[in-house]
Chimera marker file (.cmm) of the C-alpha trace (Angstrom):
<marker_set name="trace">
<marker id="1" x="22.831" y="-12.477" z="-21.782" r="1" g="1" b="0" radius="0.5"/>
<marker id="2" x="20.894" y="-13.466" z="-18.687" r="1" g="1" b="0" radius="0.5"/>
<marker id="3" x="23.456" y="-11.788" z="-16.453" r="1" g="1" b="0" radius="0.5"/>
<marker id="4" x="23.147" y="-8.534" z="-18.430" r="1" g="1" b="0" radius="0.5"/>
<marker id="5" x="19.371" y="-8.608" z="-17.996" r="1" g="1" b="0" radius="0.5"/>
<marker id="6" x="19.697" y="-9.084" z="-14.235" r="1" g="1" b="0" radius="0.5"/>
<marker id="7" x="22.223" y="-6.263" z="-13.962" r="1" g="1" b="0" radius="0.5"/>
<marker id="8" x="20.014" y="-3.948" z="-16.019" r="1" g="1" b="0" radius="0.5"/>
<marker id="9" x="17.029" y="-4.824" z="-13.856" r="1" g="1" b="0" radius="0.5"/>
<marker id="10" x="18.988" y="-4.132" z="-10.676" r="1" g="1" b="0" radius="0.5"/>
<marker id="11" x="20.170" y="-0.788" z="-12.014" r="1" g="1" b="0" radius="0.5"/>
<marker id="12" x="16.656" y="0.250" z="-12.942" r="1" g="1" b="0" radius="0.5"/>
<marker id="13" x="15.289" y="-0.611" z="-9.521" r="1" g="1" b="0" radius="0.5"/>
<marker id="14" x="18.210" y="1.066" z="-7.775" r="1" g="1" b="0" radius="0.5"/>
<marker id="15" x="17.721" y="4.288" z="-9.720" r="1" g="1" b="0" radius="0.5"/>
<marker id="16" x="14.061" y="4.554" z="-8.821" r="1" g="1" b="0" radius="0.5"/>
<marker id="17" x="13.611" y="7.264" z="-6.234" r="1" g="1" b="0" radius="0.5"/>
<marker id="18" x="11.925" y="6.840" z="-2.891" r="1" g="1" b="0" radius="0.5"/>
<marker id="19" x="8.346" y="8.088" z="-2.630" r="1" g="1" b="0" radius="0.5"/>
<marker id="20" x="8.056" y="11.615" z="-1.302" r="1" g="1" b="0" radius="0.5"/>
<marker id="21" x="6.567" y="12.421" z="2.082" r="1" g="1" b="0" radius="0.5"/>
<marker id="22" x="3.327" y="13.535" z="0.419" r="1" g="1" b="0" radius="0.5"/>
<marker id="23" x="3.049" y="10.283" z="-1.541" r="1" g="1" b="0" radius="0.5"/>
<marker id="24" x="3.635" y="8.206" z="1.592" r="1" g="1" b="0" radius="0.5"/>
<marker id="25" x="1.148" y="10.353" z="3.535" r="1" g="1" b="0" radius="0.5"/>
<marker id="26" x="-1.544" y="9.958" z="0.870" r="1" g="1" b="0" radius="0.5"/>
<marker id="27" x="-1.039" y="6.198" z="0.728" r="1" g="1" b="0" radius="0.5"/>
<marker id="28" x="-1.235" y="5.903" z="4.522" r="1" g="1" b="0" radius="0.5"/>
<marker id="29" x="-4.308" y="8.122" z="4.624" r="1" g="1" b="0" radius="0.5"/>
<marker id="30" x="-6.074" y="5.964" z="2.021" r="1" g="1" b="0" radius="0.5"/>
<marker id="31" x="-5.247" y="2.786" z="3.946" r="1" g="1" b="0" radius="0.5"/>
<marker id="32" x="-6.449" y="4.274" z="7.244" r="1" g="1" b="0" radius="0.5"/>
<marker id="33" x="-9.676" y="5.553" z="5.690" r="1" g="1" b="0" radius="0.5"/>
<marker id="34" x="-10.354" y="2.160" z="4.109" r="1" g="1" b="0" radius="0.5"/>
<marker id="35" x="-9.801" y="0.379" z="7.437" r="1" g="1" b="0" radius="0.5"/>
<marker id="36" x="-11.990" y="2.918" z="9.252" r="1" g="1" b="0" radius="0.5"/>
<marker id="37" x="-14.801" y="2.414" z="6.729" r="1" g="1" b="0" radius="0.5"/>
<marker id="38" x="-14.519" y="-1.346" z="7.138" r="1" g="1" b="0" radius="0.5"/>
<marker id="39" x="-14.691" y="-1.035" z="10.925" r="1" g="1" b="0" radius="0.5"/>
<marker id="40" x="-17.711" y="1.266" z="10.652" r="1" g="1" b="0" radius="0.5"/>
<marker id="41" x="-19.484" y="-1.309" z="8.499" r="1" g="1" b="0" radius="0.5"/>
<marker id="42" x="-18.682" y="-4.056" z="11.000" r="1" g="1" b="0" radius="0.5"/>
<marker id="43" x="-20.003" y="-1.959" z="13.882" r="1" g="1" b="0" radius="0.5"/>
<marker id="44" x="-23.186" y="-1.039" z="12.001" r="1" g="1" b="0" radius="0.5"/>
<marker id="45" x="-24.132" y="-4.690" z="11.508" r="1" g="1" b="0" radius="0.5"/>
<marker id="46" x="-26.536" y="-5.980" z="14.170" r="1" g="1" b="0" radius="0.5"/>
<marker id="47" x="-25.081" y="-8.654" z="16.391" r="1" g="1" b="0" radius="0.5"/>
<marker id="48" x="-26.786" y="-12.036" z="16.349" r="1" g="1" b="0" radius="0.5"/>
<marker id="49" x="-27.899" y="-13.168" z="19.783" r="1" g="1" b="0" radius="0.5"/>
<marker id="50" x="-28.192" y="-16.865" z="20.390" r="1" g="1" b="0" radius="0.5"/>
<link id1="1" id2="2" r="1" g="1" b="0" radius="0.2"/>
<link id1="2" id2="3" r="1" g="1" b="0" radius="0.2"/>
<link id1="3" id2="4" r="1" g="1" b="0" radius="0.2"/>
<link id1="4" id2="5" r="1" g="1" b="0" radius="0.2"/>
<link id1="5" id2="6" r="1" g="1" b="0" radius="0.2"/>
<link id1="6" id2="7" r="1" g="1" b="0" radius="0.2"/>
<link id1="7" id2="8" r="1" g="1" b="0" radius="0.2"/>
<link id1="8" id2="9" r="1" g="1" b="0" radius="0.2"/>
<link id1="9" id2="10" r="1" g="1" b="0" radius="0.2"/>
<link id1="10" id2="11" r="1" g="1" b="0" radius="0.2"/>
<link id1="11" id2="12" r="1" g="1" b="0" radius="0.2"/>
<link id1="12" id2="13" r="1" g="1" b="0" radius="0.2"/>
<link id1="13" id2="14" r="1" g="1" b="0" radius="0.2"/>
<link id1="14" id2="15" r="1" g="1" b="0" radius="0.2"/>
<link id1="15" id2="16" r="1" g="1" b="0" radius="0.2"/>
<link id1="16" id2="17" r="1" g="1" b="0" radius="0.2"/>
<link id1="17" id2="18" r="1" g="1" b="0" radius="0.2"/>
<link id1="18" id2="19" r="1" g="1" b="0" radius="0.2"/>
<link id1="19" id2="20" r="1" g="1" b="0" radius="0.2"/>
<link id1="20" id2="21" r="1" g="1" b="0" radius="0.2"/>
<link id1="21" id2="22" r="1" g="1" b="0" radius="0.2"/>
<link id1="22" id2="23" r="1" g="1" b="0" radius="0.2"/>
<link id1="23" id2="24" r="1" g="1" b="0" radius="0.2"/>
<link id1="24" id2="25" r="1" g="1" b="0" radius="0.2"/>
<link id1="25" id2="26" r="1" g="1" b="0" radius="0.2"/>
<link id1="26" id2="27" r="1" g="1" b="0" radius="0.2"/>
<link id1="27" id2="28" r="1" g="1" b="0" radius="0.2"/>
<link id1="28" id2="29" r="1" g="1" b="0" radius="0.2"/>
<link id1="29" id2="30" r="1" g="1" b="0" radius="0.2"/>
<link id1="30" id2="31" r="1" g="1" b="0" radius="0.2"/>
<link id1="31" id2="32" r="1" g="1" b="0" radius="0.2"/>
<link id1="32" id2="33" r="1" g="1" b="0" radius="0.2"/>
<link id1="33" id2="34" r="1" g="1" b="0" radius="0.2"/>
<link id1="34" id2="35" r="1" g="1" b="0" radius="0.2"/>
<link id1="35" id2="36" r="1" g="1" b="0" radius="0.2"/>
<link id1="36" id2="37" r="1" g="1" b="0" radius="0.2"/>
<link id1="37" id2="38" r="1" g="1" b="0" radius="0.2"/>
<link id1="38" id2="39" r="1" g="1" b="0" radius="0.2"/>
<link id1="39" id2="40" r="1" g="1" b="0" radius="0.2"/>
<link id1="40" id2="41" r="1" g="1" b="0" radius="0.2"/>
<link id1="41" id2="42" r="1" g="1" b="0" radius="0.2"/>
<link id1="42" id2="43" r="1" g="1" b="0" radius="0.2"/>
<link id1="43" id2="44" r="1" g="1" b="0" radius="0.2"/>
<link id1="44" id2="45" r="1" g="1" b="0" radius="0.2"/>
<link id1="45" id2="46" r="1" g="1" b="0" radius="0.2"/>
<link id1="46" id2="47" r="1" g="1" b="0" radius="0.2"/>
<link id1="47" id2="48" r="1" g="1" b="0" radius="0.2"/>
<link id1="48" id2="49" r="1" g="1" b="0" radius="0.2"/>
<link id1="49" id2="50" r="1" g="1" b="0" radius="0.2"/>
</marker_set>
């Protein structure tokens, strides 16, 4: 029974299609925009001088 579950799980993951170019592009764009916003926030903070 356990072996059948593992085989079924492997088949389901193998049948899943790769993301399209547009999906990969959108994901990368979101990640880049999030990192850019984070960097902008870091640069906007005043630096403490000791």
